[in-house]
PyMOL CGO cylinders between C-alpha atoms (Angstrom):
from pymol import cmd
from pymol.cgo import CYLINDER

trace = [
    CYLINDER, 20.13, -58.29, 1.91, 22.23, -58.14, 5.09, 0.3, 1, 1, 1, 1, 1, 1,
    CYLINDER, 22.23, -58.14, 5.09, 19.45, -58.66, 7.63, 0.3, 1, 1, 1, 1, 1, 1,
    CYLINDER, 19.45, -58.66, 7.63, 15.93, -59.86, 6.93, 0.3, 1, 1, 1, 1, 1, 1,
    CYLINDER, 15.93, -59.86, 6.93, 13.23, -57.55, 8.26, 0.3, 1, 1, 1, 1, 1, 1,
    CYLINDER, 13.23, -57.55, 8.26, 10.32, -58.37, 10.53, 0.3, 1, 1, 1, 1, 1, 1,
    CYLINDER, 10.32, -58.37, 10.53, 7.80, -55.96, 9.02, 0.3, 1, 1, 1, 1, 1, 1,
    CYLINDER, 7.80, -55.96, 9.02, 5.09, -56.81, 6.52, 0.3, 1, 1, 1, 1, 1, 1,
    CYLINDER, 5.09, -56.81, 6.52, 4.40, -53.61, 4.61, 0.3, 1, 1, 1, 1, 1, 1,
    CYLINDER, 4.40, -53.61, 4.61, 6.59, -51.58, 2.28, 0.3, 1, 1, 1, 1, 1, 1,
    CYLINDER, 6.59, -51.58, 2.28, 6.78, -47.78, 2.35, 0.3, 1, 1, 1, 1, 1, 1,
    CYLINDER, 6.78, -47.78, 2.35, 5.09, -45.79, -0.39, 0.3, 1, 1, 1, 1, 1, 1,
    CYLINDER, 5.09, -45.79, -0.39, 6.64, -42.92, -2.29, 0.3, 1, 1, 1, 1, 1, 1,
    CYLINDER, 6.64, -42.92, -2.29, 4.54, -40.50, -0.21, 0.3, 1, 1, 1, 1, 1, 1,
    CYLINDER, 4.54, -40.50, -0.21, 5.66, -41.90, 3.18, 0.3, 1, 1, 1, 1, 1, 1,
    CYLINDER, 5.66, -41.90, 3.18, 8.30, -40.69, 5.59, 0.3, 1, 1, 1, 1, 1, 1,
    CYLINDER, 8.30, -40.69, 5.59, 10.53, -43.38, 7.08, 0.3, 1, 1, 1, 1, 1, 1,
    CYLINDER, 10.53, -43.38, 7.08, 12.96, -43.66, 9.96, 0.3, 1, 1, 1, 1, 1, 1,
    CYLINDER, 12.96, -43.66, 9.96, 16.20, -45.03, 8.55, 0.3, 1, 1, 1, 1, 1, 1,
    CYLINDER, 16.20, -45.03, 8.55, 19.91, -45.26, 9.24, 0.3, 1, 1, 1, 1, 1, 1,
    CYLINDER, 19.91, -45.26, 9.24, 22.59, -45.42, 6.61, 0.3, 1, 1, 1, 1, 1, 1,
    CYLINDER, 22.59, -45.42, 6.61, 26.30, -45.55, 6.02, 0.3, 1, 1, 1, 1, 1, 1,
    CYLINDER, 26.30, -45.55, 6.02, 27.56, -44.62, 2.55, 0.3, 1, 1, 1, 1, 1, 1,
    CYLINDER, 27.56, -44.62, 2.55, 30.87, -45.15, 0.79, 0.3, 1, 1, 1, 1, 1, 1,
    CYLINDER, 30.87, -45.15, 0.79, 32.31, -43.38, -2.24, 0.3, 1, 1, 1, 1, 1, 1,
    CYLINDER, 32.31, -43.38, -2.24, 34.63, -45.28, -4.65, 0.3, 1, 1, 1, 1, 1, 1,
    CYLINDER, 34.63, -45.28, -4.65, 37.70, -43.80, -2.91, 0.3, 1, 1, 1, 1, 1, 1,
    CYLINDER, 37.70, -43.80, -2.91, 36.53, -45.32, 0.40, 0.3, 1, 1, 1, 1, 1, 1,
    CYLINDER, 36.53, -45.32, 0.40, 35.35, -42.02, 1.88, 0.3, 1, 1, 1, 1, 1, 1,
    CYLINDER, 35.35, -42.02, 1.88, 32.46, -42.73, 4.25, 0.3, 1, 1, 1, 1, 1, 1,
    CYLINDER, 32.46, -42.73, 4.25, 29.50, -40.52, 5.10, 0.3, 1, 1, 1, 1, 1, 1,
    CYLINDER, 29.50, -40.52, 5.10, 26.42, -40.86, 7.29, 0.3, 1, 1, 1, 1, 1, 1,
    CYLINDER, 26.42, -40.86, 7.29, 26.29, -43.42, 10.05, 0.3, 1, 1, 1, 1, 1, 1,
    CYLINDER, 26.29, -43.42, 10.05, 25.13, -41.05, 12.78, 0.3, 1, 1, 1, 1, 1, 1,
    CYLINDER, 25.13, -41.05, 12.78, 21.72, -40.89, 14.41, 0.3, 1, 1, 1, 1, 1, 1,
    CYLINDER, 21.72, -40.89, 14.41, 18.68, -42.35, 12.61, 0.3, 1, 1, 1, 1, 1, 1,
    CYLINDER, 18.68, -42.35, 12.61, 17.24, -39.88, 10.13, 0.3, 1, 1, 1, 1, 1, 1,
    CYLINDER, 17.24, -39.88, 10.13, 13.71, -39.11, 9.02, 0.3, 1, 1, 1, 1, 1, 1,
    CYLINDER, 13.71, -39.11, 9.02, 13.57, -39.45, 5.23, 0.3, 1, 1, 1, 1, 1, 1,
    CYLINDER, 13.57, -39.45, 5.23, 10.64, -38.05, 3.30, 0.3, 1, 1, 1, 1, 1, 1,
    CYLINDER, 10.64, -38.05, 3.30, 10.55, -40.28, 0.24, 0.3, 1, 1, 1, 1, 1, 1,
    CYLINDER, 10.55, -40.28, 0.24, 8.92, -37.59, -1.89, 0.3, 1, 1, 1, 1, 1, 1,
    CYLINDER, 8.92, -37.59, -1.89, 12.06, -35.49, -1.41, 0.3, 1, 1, 1, 1, 1, 1,
    CYLINDER, 12.06, -35.49, -1.41, 14.75, -38.16, -1.68, 0.3, 1, 1, 1, 1, 1, 1,
    CYLINDER, 14.75, -38.16, -1.68, 16.85, -39.11, -4.75, 0.3, 1, 1, 1, 1, 1, 1,
    CYLINDER, 16.85, -39.11, -4.75, 15.29, -41.78, -6.99, 0.3, 1, 1, 1, 1, 1, 1,
    CYLINDER, 15.29, -41.78, -6.99, 17.76, -44.51, -6.04, 0.3, 1, 1, 1, 1, 1, 1,
    CYLINDER, 17.76, -44.51, -6.04, 16.99, -44.13, -2.34, 0.3, 1, 1, 1, 1, 1, 1,
    CYLINDER, 16.99, -44.13, -2.34, 13.24, -44.25, -3.03, 0.3, 1, 1, 1, 1, 1, 1,
    CYLINDER, 13.24, -44.25, -3.03, 13.58, -47.31, -5.25, 0.3, 1, 1, 1, 1, 1, 1,
    CYLINDER, 13.58, -47.31, -5.25, 15.59, -49.14, -2.58, 0.3, 1, 1, 1, 1, 1, 1,
    CYLINDER, 15.59, -49.14, -2.58, 13.38, -48.21, 0.37, 0.3, 1, 1, 1, 1, 1, 1,
    CYLINDER, 13.38, -48.21, 0.37, 10.13, -49.09, -1.43, 0.3, 1, 1, 1, 1, 1, 1,
    CYLINDER, 10.13, -49.09, -1.43, 11.37, -52.70, -1.66, 0.3, 1, 1, 1, 1, 1, 1,
    CYLINDER, 11.37, -52.70, -1.66, 12.25, -52.98, 2.03, 0.3, 1, 1, 1, 1, 1, 1,
    CYLINDER, 12.25, -52.98, 2.03, 10.27, -53.76, 5.19, 0.3, 1, 1, 1, 1, 1, 1,
    CYLINDER, 10.27, -53.76, 5.19, 10.82, -52.60, 8.79, 0.3, 1, 1, 1, 1, 1, 1,
    CYLINDER, 10.82, -52.60, 8.79, 13.93, -54.09, 10.37, 0.3, 1, 1, 1, 1, 1, 1,
    CYLINDER, 13.93, -54.09, 10.37, 15.56, -54.90, 7.04, 0.3, 1, 1, 1, 1, 1, 1,
    CYLINDER, 15.56, -54.90, 7.04, 19.18, -54.04, 6.21, 0.3, 1, 1, 1, 1, 1, 1,
    CYLINDER, 19.18, -54.04, 6.21, 20.50, -54.00, 2.65, 0.3, 1, 1, 1, 1, 1, 1,
    CYLINDER, 20.50, -54.00, 2.65, 23.74, -53.16, 0.88, 0.3, 1, 1, 1, 1, 1, 1,
    CYLINDER, 23.74, -53.16, 0.88, 23.02, -51.21, -2.28, 0.3, 1, 1, 1, 1, 1, 1,
    CYLINDER, 23.02, -51.21, -2.28, 25.29, -50.35, -5.20, 0.3, 1, 1, 1, 1, 1, 1,
    CYLINDER, 25.29, -50.35, -5.20, 23.83, -47.12, -6.55, 0.3, 1, 1, 1, 1, 1, 1,
    CYLINDER, 23.83, -47.12, -6.55, 24.89, -45.32, -9.74, 0.3, 1, 1, 1, 1, 1, 1,
    CYLINDER, 24.89, -45.32, -9.74, 25.54, -41.60, -9.35, 0.3, 1, 1, 1, 1, 1, 1,
    CYLINDER, 25.54, -41.60, -9.35, 22.54, -40.64, -11.49, 0.3, 1, 1, 1, 1, 1, 1,
    CYLINDER, 22.54, -40.64, -11.49, 20.21, -42.35, -9.00, 0.3, 1, 1, 1, 1, 1, 1,
    CYLINDER, 20.21, -42.35, -9.00, 22.10, -41.20, -5.90, 0.3, 1, 1, 1, 1, 1, 1,
    CYLINDER, 22.10, -41.20, -5.90, 22.55, -37.47, -5.45, 0.3, 1, 1, 1, 1, 1, 1,
    CYLINDER, 22.55, -37.47, -5.45, 23.03, -36.40, -9.07, 0.3, 1, 1, 1, 1, 1, 1,
    CYLINDER, 23.03, -36.40, -9.07, 24.34, -32.82, -9.17, 0.3, 1, 1, 1, 1, 1, 1,
    CYLINDER, 24.34, -32.82, -9.17, 23.05, -31.69, -5.77, 0.3, 1, 1, 1, 1, 1, 1,
    CYLINDER, 23.05, -31.69, -5.77, 25.41, -29.01, -4.37, 0.3, 1, 1, 1, 1, 1, 1,
    CYLINDER, 25.41, -29.01, -4.37, 27.93, -30.41, -1.87, 0.3, 1, 1, 1, 1, 1, 1,
    CYLINDER, 27.93, -30.41, -1.87, 26.73, -34.00, -2.26, 0.3, 1, 1, 1, 1, 1, 1,
    CYLINDER, 26.73, -34.00, -2.26, 28.85, -36.94, -3.49, 0.3, 1, 1, 1, 1, 1, 1,
    CYLINDER, 28.85, -36.94, -3.49, 28.90, -37.09, -7.30, 0.3, 1, 1, 1, 1, 1, 1,
    CYLINDER, 28.90, -37.09, -7.30, 30.17, -40.68, -7.64, 0.3, 1, 1, 1, 1, 1, 1,
    CYLINDER, 30.17, -40.68, -7.64, 28.57, -44.10, -7.69, 0.3, 1, 1, 1, 1, 1, 1,
    CYLINDER, 28.57, -44.10, -7.69, 27.89, -45.11, -4.10, 0.3, 1, 1, 1, 1, 1, 1,
    CYLINDER, 27.89, -45.11, -4.10, 27.72, -48.18, -1.93, 0.3, 1, 1, 1, 1, 1, 1,
    CYLINDER, 27.72, -48.18, -1.93, 25.04, -47.73, 0.71, 0.3, 1, 1, 1, 1, 1, 1,
    CYLINDER, 25.04, -47.73, 0.71, 24.36, -49.81, 3.81, 0.3, 1, 1, 1, 1, 1, 1,
    CYLINDER, 24.36, -49.81, 3.81, 20.74, -48.94, 4.53, 0.3, 1, 1, 1, 1, 1, 1,
    CYLINDER, 20.74, -48.94, 4.53, 18.48, -49.97, 7.42, 0.3, 1, 1, 1, 1, 1, 1,
    CYLINDER, 18.48, -49.97, 7.42, 14.74, -49.31, 7.41, 0.3, 1, 1, 1, 1, 1, 1,
    CYLINDER, 14.74, -49.31, 7.41, 13.94, -48.88, 11.10, 0.3, 1, 1, 1, 1, 1, 1,
    CYLINDER, 13.94, -48.88, 11.10, 10.29, -47.91, 10.95, 0.3, 1, 1, 1, 1, 1, 1,
    CYLINDER, 10.29, -47.91, 10.95, 7.49, -46.49, 8.83, 0.3, 1, 1, 1, 1, 1, 1,
    CYLINDER, 7.49, -46.49, 8.83, 5.96, -44.20, 11.47, 0.3, 1, 1, 1, 1, 1, 1,
    CYLINDER, 5.96, -44.20, 11.47, 2.52, -42.71, 11.10, 0.3, 1, 1, 1, 1, 1, 1,
    CYLINDER, 2.52, -42.71, 11.10, 2.76, -38.98, 10.59, 0.3, 1, 1, 1, 1, 1, 1,
    CYLINDER, 2.76, -38.98, 10.59, 1.11, -36.76, 13.24, 0.3, 1, 1, 1, 1, 1, 1,
    CYLINDER, 1.11, -36.76, 13.24, -2.03, -35.19, 11.84, 0.3, 1, 1, 1, 1, 1, 1,
    CYLINDER, -2.03, -35.19, 11.84, -1.93, -31.49, 11.10, 0.3, 1, 1, 1, 1, 1, 1,
    CYLINDER, -1.93, -31.49, 11.10, -3.88, -29.40, 13.63, 0.3, 1, 1, 1, 1, 1, 1,
    CYLINDER, -3.88, -29.40, 13.63, -7.32, -28.21, 12.57, 0.3, 1, 1, 1, 1, 1, 1,
    CYLINDER, -7.32, -28.21, 12.57, -6.15, -24.63, 13.23, 0.3, 1, 1, 1, 1, 1, 1,
    CYLINDER, -6.15, -24.63, 13.23, -2.92, -24.92, 11.24, 0.3, 1, 1, 1, 1, 1, 1,
    CYLINDER, -2.92, -24.92, 11.24, -3.89, -22.05, 8.90, 0.3, 1, 1, 1, 1, 1, 1,
    CYLINDER, -3.89, -22.05, 8.90, -4.27, -19.43, 11.63, 0.3, 1, 1, 1, 1, 1, 1,
    CYLINDER, -4.27, -19.43, 11.63, -4.22, -19.23, 15.44, 0.3, 1, 1, 1, 1, 1, 1,
    CYLINDER, -4.22, -19.23, 15.44, -7.60, -19.47, 17.20, 0.3, 1, 1, 1, 1, 1, 1,
    CYLINDER, -7.60, -19.47, 17.20, -9.14, -16.47, 18.94, 0.3, 1, 1, 1, 1, 1, 1,
    CYLINDER, -9.14, -16.47, 18.94, -8.09, -17.69, 22.38, 0.3, 1, 1, 1, 1, 1, 1,
    CYLINDER, -8.09, -17.69, 22.38, -4.40, -18.06, 21.46, 0.3, 1, 1, 1, 1, 1, 1,
    CYLINDER, -4.40, -18.06, 21.46, -2.00, -15.55, 23.03, 0.3, 1, 1, 1, 1, 1, 1,
    CYLINDER, -2.00, -15.55, 23.03, -0.74, -13.18, 20.36, 0.3, 1, 1, 1, 1, 1, 1,
    CYLINDER, -0.74, -13.18, 20.36, 2.47, -11.16, 20.65, 0.3, 1, 1, 1, 1, 1, 1,
    CYLINDER, 2.47, -11.16, 20.65, 3.19, -7.80, 18.93, 0.3, 1, 1, 1, 1, 1, 1,
    CYLINDER, 3.19, -7.80, 18.93, 5.64, -9.32, 16.42, 0.3, 1, 1, 1, 1, 1, 1,
    CYLINDER, 5.64, -9.32, 16.42, 3.01, -11.74, 15.07, 0.3, 1, 1, 1, 1, 1, 1,
    CYLINDER, 3.01, -11.74, 15.07, 3.94, -14.87, 17.01, 0.3, 1, 1, 1, 1, 1, 1,
    CYLINDER, 3.94, -14.87, 17.01, 1.02, -16.65, 18.67, 0.3, 1, 1, 1, 1, 1, 1,
    CYLINDER, 1.02, -16.65, 18.67, 0.93, -19.59, 21.06, 0.3, 1, 1, 1, 1, 1, 1,
    CYLINDER, 0.93, -19.59, 21.06, -1.36, -21.83, 23.06, 0.3, 1, 1, 1, 1, 1, 1,
    CYLINDER, -1.36, -21.83, 23.06, -0.48, -24.21, 25.92, 0.3, 1, 1, 1, 1, 1, 1,
    CYLINDER, -0.48, -24.21, 25.92, -1.92, -27.62, 25.05, 0.3, 1, 1, 1, 1, 1, 1,
    CYLINDER, -1.92, -27.62, 25.05, -0.84, -29.38, 28.25, 0.3, 1, 1, 1, 1, 1, 1,
    CYLINDER, -0.84, -29.38, 28.25, 0.55, -27.80, 31.38, 0.3, 1, 1, 1, 1, 1, 1,
    CYLINDER, 0.55, -27.80, 31.38, 3.85, -29.17, 32.67, 0.3, 1, 1, 1, 1, 1, 1,
    CYLINDER, 3.85, -29.17, 32.67, 5.09, -29.64, 36.20, 0.3, 1, 1, 1, 1, 1, 1,
    CYLINDER, 5.09, -29.64, 36.20, 8.15, -27.41, 35.99, 0.3, 1, 1, 1, 1, 1, 1,
    CYLINDER, 8.15, -27.41, 35.99, 8.52, -24.08, 37.75, 0.3, 1, 1, 1, 1, 1, 1,
    CYLINDER, 8.52, -24.08, 37.75, 11.42, -22.47, 35.89, 0.3, 1, 1, 1, 1, 1, 1,
    CYLINDER, 11.42, -22.47, 35.89, 11.70, -21.26, 32.31, 0.3, 1, 1, 1, 1, 1, 1,
    CYLINDER, 11.70, -21.26, 32.31, 14.66, -21.70, 29.95, 0.3, 1, 1, 1, 1, 1, 1,
    CYLINDER, 14.66, -21.70, 29.95, 16.36, -18.56, 28.68, 0.3, 1, 1, 1, 1, 1, 1,
    CYLINDER, 16.36, -18.56, 28.68, 17.40, -17.63, 25.17, 0.3, 1, 1, 1, 1, 1, 1,
    CYLINDER, 17.40, -17.63, 25.17, 20.85, -19.01, 26.05, 0.3, 1, 1, 1, 1, 1, 1,
    CYLINDER, 20.85, -19.01, 26.05, 19.62, -22.38, 27.37, 0.3, 1, 1, 1, 1, 1, 1,
    CYLINDER, 19.62, -22.38, 27.37, 20.22, -25.77, 25.82, 0.3, 1, 1, 1, 1, 1, 1,
    CYLINDER, 20.22, -25.77, 25.82, 16.92, -27.61, 25.55, 0.3, 1, 1, 1, 1, 1, 1,
    CYLINDER, 16.92, -27.61, 25.55, 15.73, -31.15, 24.85, 0.3, 1, 1, 1, 1, 1, 1,
    CYLINDER, 15.73, -31.15, 24.85, 12.41, -31.17, 23.00, 0.3, 1, 1, 1, 1, 1, 1,
    CYLINDER, 12.41, -31.17, 23.00, 10.01, -33.18, 20.93, 0.3, 1, 1, 1, 1, 1, 1,
    CYLINDER, 10.01, -33.18, 20.93, 8.38, -31.27, 18.07, 0.3, 1, 1, 1, 1, 1, 1,
    CYLINDER, 8.38, -31.27, 18.07, 6.48, -31.55, 14.81, 0.3, 1, 1, 1, 1, 1, 1,
    CYLINDER, 6.48, -31.55, 14.81, 6.33, -28.74, 12.28, 0.3, 1, 1, 1, 1, 1, 1,
    CYLINDER, 6.33, -28.74, 12.28, 3.81, -27.96, 9.52, 0.3, 1, 1, 1, 1, 1, 1,
    CYLINDER, 3.81, -27.96, 9.52, 3.42, -25.32, 6.86, 0.3, 1, 1, 1, 1, 1, 1,
    CYLINDER, 3.42, -25.32, 6.86, 0.15, -23.37, 6.75, 0.3, 1, 1, 1, 1, 1, 1,
    CYLINDER, 0.15, -23.37, 6.75, -1.27, -25.76, 4.15, 0.3, 1, 1, 1, 1, 1, 1,
    CYLINDER, -1.27, -25.76, 4.15, -0.91, -28.66, 6.62, 0.3, 1, 1, 1, 1, 1, 1,
    CYLINDER, -0.91, -28.66, 6.62, 2.21, -30.22, 5.10, 0.3, 1, 1, 1, 1, 1, 1,
    CYLINDER, 2.21, -30.22, 5.10, 4.49, -31.73, 7.74, 0.3, 1, 1, 1, 1, 1, 1,
    CYLINDER, 4.49, -31.73, 7.74, 8.15, -30.88, 7.07, 0.3, 1, 1, 1, 1, 1, 1,
    CYLINDER, 8.15, -30.88, 7.07, 9.93, -32.23, 10.17, 0.3, 1, 1, 1, 1, 1, 1,
    CYLINDER, 9.93, -32.23, 10.17, 9.18, -34.23, 13.30, 0.3, 1, 1, 1, 1, 1, 1,
    CYLINDER, 9.18, -34.23, 13.30, 11.40, -35.51, 16.10, 0.3, 1, 1, 1, 1, 1, 1,
    CYLINDER, 11.40, -35.51, 16.10, 8.43, -37.70, 17.10, 0.3, 1, 1, 1, 1, 1, 1,
    CYLINDER, 8.43, -37.70, 17.10, 8.68, -39.56, 13.80, 0.3, 1, 1, 1, 1, 1, 1,
    CYLINDER, 8.68, -39.56, 13.80, 12.45, -39.82, 14.15, 0.3, 1, 1, 1, 1, 1, 1,
    CYLINDER, 12.45, -39.82, 14.15, 11.88, -41.45, 17.53, 0.3, 1, 1, 1, 1, 1, 1,
    CYLINDER, 11.88, -41.45, 17.53, 14.43, -39.23, 19.23, 0.3, 1, 1, 1, 1, 1, 1,
    CYLINDER, 14.43, -39.23, 19.23, 14.04, -35.78, 20.84, 0.3, 1, 1, 1, 1, 1, 1,
    CYLINDER, 14.04, -35.78, 20.84, 16.15, -32.86, 19.69, 0.3, 1, 1, 1, 1, 1, 1,
    CYLINDER, 16.15, -32.86, 19.69, 18.78, -31.33, 21.98, 0.3, 1, 1, 1, 1, 1, 1,
    CYLINDER, 18.78, -31.33, 21.98, 19.93, -27.91, 20.81, 0.3, 1, 1, 1, 1, 1, 1,
    CYLINDER, 19.93, -27.91, 20.81, 20.89, -24.45, 22.03, 0.3, 1, 1, 1, 1, 1, 1,
    CYLINDER, 20.89, -24.45, 22.03, 18.22, -21.77, 21.68, 0.3, 1, 1, 1, 1, 1, 1,
    CYLINDER, 18.22, -21.77, 21.68, 20.88, -19.55, 20.13, 0.3, 1, 1, 1, 1, 1, 1,
    CYLINDER, 20.88, -19.55, 20.13, 21.05, -22.04, 17.20, 0.3, 1, 1, 1, 1, 1, 1,
    CYLINDER, 21.05, -22.04, 17.20, 17.41, -22.04, 16.12, 0.3, 1, 1, 1, 1, 1, 1,
    CYLINDER, 17.41, -22.04, 16.12, 14.96, -19.74, 14.33, 0.3, 1, 1, 1, 1, 1, 1,
    CYLINDER, 14.96, -19.74, 14.33, 13.86, -16.61, 16.16, 0.3, 1, 1, 1, 1, 1, 1,
    CYLINDER, 13.86, -16.61, 16.16, 10.38, -17.98, 16.64, 0.3, 1, 1, 1, 1, 1, 1,
    CYLINDER, 10.38, -17.98, 16.64, 11.81, -20.80, 18.76, 0.3, 1, 1, 1, 1, 1, 1,
    CYLINDER, 11.81, -20.80, 18.76, 14.19, -18.52, 20.64, 0.3, 1, 1, 1, 1, 1, 1,
    CYLINDER, 14.19, -18.52, 20.64, 11.17, -16.40, 21.57, 0.3, 1, 1, 1, 1, 1, 1,
    CYLINDER, 11.17, -16.40, 21.57, 8.57, -19.10, 22.25, 0.3, 1, 1, 1, 1, 1, 1,
    CYLINDER, 8.57, -19.10, 22.25, 10.48, -21.87, 24.06, 0.3, 1, 1, 1, 1, 1, 1,
    CYLINDER, 10.48, -21.87, 24.06, 11.39, -19.60, 27.04, 0.3, 1, 1, 1, 1, 1, 1,
    CYLINDER, 11.39, -19.60, 27.04, 7.63, -19.19, 27.60, 0.3, 1, 1, 1, 1, 1, 1,
    CYLINDER, 7.63, -19.19, 27.60, 7.46, -22.89, 28.53, 0.3, 1, 1, 1, 1, 1, 1,
    CYLINDER, 7.46, -22.89, 28.53, 8.30, -24.90, 31.65, 0.3, 1, 1, 1, 1, 1, 1,
    CYLINDER, 8.30, -24.90, 31.65, 9.42, -28.53, 31.75, 0.3, 1, 1, 1, 1, 1, 1,
    CYLINDER, 9.42, -28.53, 31.75, 6.59, -30.79, 30.66, 0.3, 1, 1, 1, 1, 1, 1,
    CYLINDER, 6.59, -30.79, 30.66, 4.67, -28.09, 28.80, 0.3, 1, 1, 1, 1, 1, 1,
    CYLINDER, 4.67, -28.09, 28.80, 3.18, -28.94, 25.42, 0.3, 1, 1, 1, 1, 1, 1,
    CYLINDER, 3.18, -28.94, 25.42, 2.67, -25.87, 23.27, 0.3, 1, 1, 1, 1, 1, 1,
    CYLINDER, 2.67, -25.87, 23.27, 1.37, -25.04, 19.81, 0.3, 1, 1, 1, 1, 1, 1,
    CYLINDER, 1.37, -25.04, 19.81, 3.06, -22.00, 18.30, 0.3, 1, 1, 1, 1, 1, 1,
    CYLINDER, 3.06, -22.00, 18.30, 2.22, -20.09, 15.12, 0.3, 1, 1, 1, 1, 1, 1,
    CYLINDER, 2.22, -20.09, 15.12, 5.40, -18.46, 13.78, 0.3, 1, 1, 1, 1, 1, 1,
    CYLINDER, 5.40, -18.46, 13.78, 5.29, -15.81, 11.04, 0.3, 1, 1, 1, 1, 1, 1,
    CYLINDER, 5.29, -15.81, 11.04, 7.72, -16.21, 8.16, 0.3, 1, 1, 1, 1, 1, 1,
    CYLINDER, 7.72, -16.21, 8.16, 9.85, -13.29, 9.39, 0.3, 1, 1, 1, 1, 1, 1,
    CYLINDER, 9.85, -13.29, 9.39, 10.59, -15.22, 12.61, 0.3, 1, 1, 1, 1, 1, 1,
    CYLINDER, 10.59, -15.22, 12.61, 11.16, -18.53, 10.77, 0.3, 1, 1, 1, 1, 1, 1,
    CYLINDER, 11.16, -18.53, 10.77, 13.05, -19.09, 7.49, 0.3, 1, 1, 1, 1, 1, 1,
    CYLINDER, 13.05, -19.09, 7.49, 11.37, -16.33, 5.48, 0.3, 1, 1, 1, 1, 1, 1,
    CYLINDER, 11.37, -16.33, 5.48, 9.30, -16.50, 2.31, 0.3, 1, 1, 1, 1, 1, 1,
    CYLINDER, 9.30, -16.50, 2.31, 12.36, -17.49, 0.24, 0.3, 1, 1, 1, 1, 1, 1,
    CYLINDER, 12.36, -17.49, 0.24, 14.64, -19.50, 2.55, 0.3, 1, 1, 1, 1, 1, 1,
    CYLINDER, 14.64, -19.50, 2.55, 18.38, -19.23, 1.97, 0.3, 1, 1, 1, 1, 1, 1,
    CYLINDER, 18.38, -19.23, 1.97, 18.92, -22.68, 3.52, 0.3, 1, 1, 1, 1, 1, 1,
    CYLINDER, 18.92, -22.68, 3.52, 18.27, -25.49, 1.02, 0.3, 1, 1, 1, 1, 1, 1,
    CYLINDER, 18.27, -25.49, 1.02, 15.28, -27.60, 1.98, 0.3, 1, 1, 1, 1, 1, 1,
    CYLINDER, 15.28, -27.60, 1.98, 14.00, -25.20, 4.66, 0.3, 1, 1, 1, 1, 1, 1,
    CYLINDER, 14.00, -25.20, 4.66, 10.21, -24.60, 4.68, 0.3, 1, 1, 1, 1, 1, 1,
    CYLINDER, 10.21, -24.60, 4.68, 8.96, -21.20, 3.54, 0.3, 1, 1, 1, 1, 1, 1,
    CYLINDER, 8.96, -21.20, 3.54, 6.26, -18.94, 4.87, 0.3, 1, 1, 1, 1, 1, 1,
    CYLINDER, 6.26, -18.94, 4.87, 4.41, -19.07, 8.18, 0.3, 1, 1, 1, 1, 1, 1,
    CYLINDER, 4.41, -19.07, 8.18, 4.96, -22.24, 10.23, 0.3, 1, 1, 1, 1, 1, 1,
    CYLINDER, 4.96, -22.24, 10.23, 3.16, -24.09, 13.03, 0.3, 1, 1, 1, 1, 1, 1,
    CYLINDER, 3.16, -24.09, 13.03, 4.91, -26.25, 15.62, 0.3, 1, 1, 1, 1, 1, 1,
    CYLINDER, 4.91, -26.25, 15.62, 3.64, -28.57, 18.32, 0.3, 1, 1, 1, 1, 1, 1,
    CYLINDER, 3.64, -28.57, 18.32, 6.41, -28.67, 20.92, 0.3, 1, 1, 1, 1, 1, 1,
    CYLINDER, 6.41, -28.67, 20.92, 7.07, -30.47, 24.19, 0.3, 1, 1, 1, 1, 1, 1,
    CYLINDER, 7.07, -30.47, 24.19, 9.81, -29.22, 26.53, 0.3, 1, 1, 1, 1, 1, 1,
    CYLINDER, 9.81, -29.22, 26.53, 11.41, -32.29, 28.07, 0.3, 1, 1, 1, 1, 1, 1,
    CYLINDER, 11.41, -32.29, 28.07, 14.34, -30.67, 29.89, 0.3, 1, 1, 1, 1, 1, 1,
    CYLINDER, 14.34, -30.67, 29.89, 16.81, -27.78, 29.71, 0.3, 1, 1, 1, 1, 1, 1,
    CYLINDER, 16.81, -27.78, 29.71, 20.03, -26.55, 31.22, 0.3, 1, 1, 1, 1, 1, 1,
]
cmd.load_cgo(trace, "trace")
């Protein structure tokens, strides 16, 4: 233990946690150490889960992790034993899936390509971003069965990204917003990652996002 935590509860294997880490391979090569990450324990390697389940919020540990419990044979991942400096920042409560996550309601605006949206809260902005804008947003995404797969809200930090770097459903829907808008958008698989995503770990099928446009340029 490097720093004793201030929290009382431990995360469960079904929780998502906000954590920061810095890892070292036996040759001294470092990885990680950037922004805090949202880790879904049900999708993490067994060594990470075992370590995090023993920690509380605010705690920092140094962990010596054998390769079999680290990344195993995951493509592109380190295949050696690792030393990991791990900080458990928070065990945030996951946003609840919307009641209409399976399909858009009748009063949602539906576009010809299958995308649908609904403004949840009107913002104060007057201008719209374009498909070439760089936006700062908070968002949470769910699959149609109500499973949350990503959330900047749980990470505690909004996302800043170019709209030419995201899925087509975002490139199409975000320009419909003004600063301060909160929107729910139903994105068909063809405008998201598809039914069989090529990107490892990407969610498949139709997706639902709650989004808030904080700023753009």
